[in-house]
C-alpha positions in Angstrom: -48.4 79.5 46.7 -47.4 81.6 49.7 -49.0 81.0 53.0 -52.3 82.8 53.2 -54.0 83.9 56.4 -57.3 81.9 56.5 -59.2 84.9 57.9 -58.0 87.2 55.1 -58.8 84.6 52.5 -62.3 84.0 54.0 -63.0 87.7 53.9 -62.0 87.9 50.3 -64.1 84.9 49.4 -67.1 86.5 51.2 -66.6 89.7 49.2 -66.5 87.8 45.9 -69.8 86.1 46.8 -71.3 89.5 47.5 -70.0 90.9 44.3 -71.6 88.0 42.4 -74.9 88.6 44.2 -74.8 92.3 43.3 -74.0 91.5 39.6 -77.2 89.5 39.5 -79.2 92.3 41.0 -77.8 95.0 38.7 -79.1 93.3 35.6 -77.8 93.6 32.1 -77.5 91.1 29.3 -74.3 89.6 30.7 -75.3 89.5 34.4 -75.3 85.7 34.6 -71.9 85.3 32.9 -70.4 88.0 35.2 -71.9 86.5 38.3 -70.9 82.9 37.3 -67.3 84.0 36.8 -67.2 85.7 40.1 -68.6 82.7 41.9 -66.2 80.4 40.2 -63.3 82.7 41.2 -64.5 82.5 44.8 -64.8 78.7 44.6 -61.3 78.4 43.2 -59.9 80.6 45.9 -61.7 78.7 48.6 -60.3 75.4 47.3 -56.7 76.8 46.9 -56.6 78.0 50.5 -58.2 75.0 52.0 -61.6 76.6 52.8 -63.5 74.6 50.2 -65.6 72.6 52.7 -66.7 75.9 54.4 -67.7 77.8 51.2 -68.5 75.2 48.6 -72.1 74.6 49.5 -73.0 78.3 49.4 -71.1 78.9 46.1 -72.4 75.8 44.4 -76.0 76.7 45.3 -75.5 80.1 43.7 -74.1 78.5 40.5 -77.0 76.1 40.4 -79.5 79.0 40.8 -77.9 80.7 37.7 -78.4 77.6 35.7 -82.1 77.4 36.9 -82.6 81.0 35.9 -81.4 80.2 32.4 -78.0 81.8 32.7 
């Protein structure tokens, strides 16, 4: 994998988290699946670029919330 600027990667991860949050707010039958996929993508990216420790707690809490909501 090519060298990634941590600041650029962090911004992309933050945007993915926001997209996931917005998917939950927008509703629809598949909102949980879409949000989960987006959060999982953010978590994968964070791990791949070495920012897992920074973002994992926030992303995992959102994934847990989806499970608690029945998604």
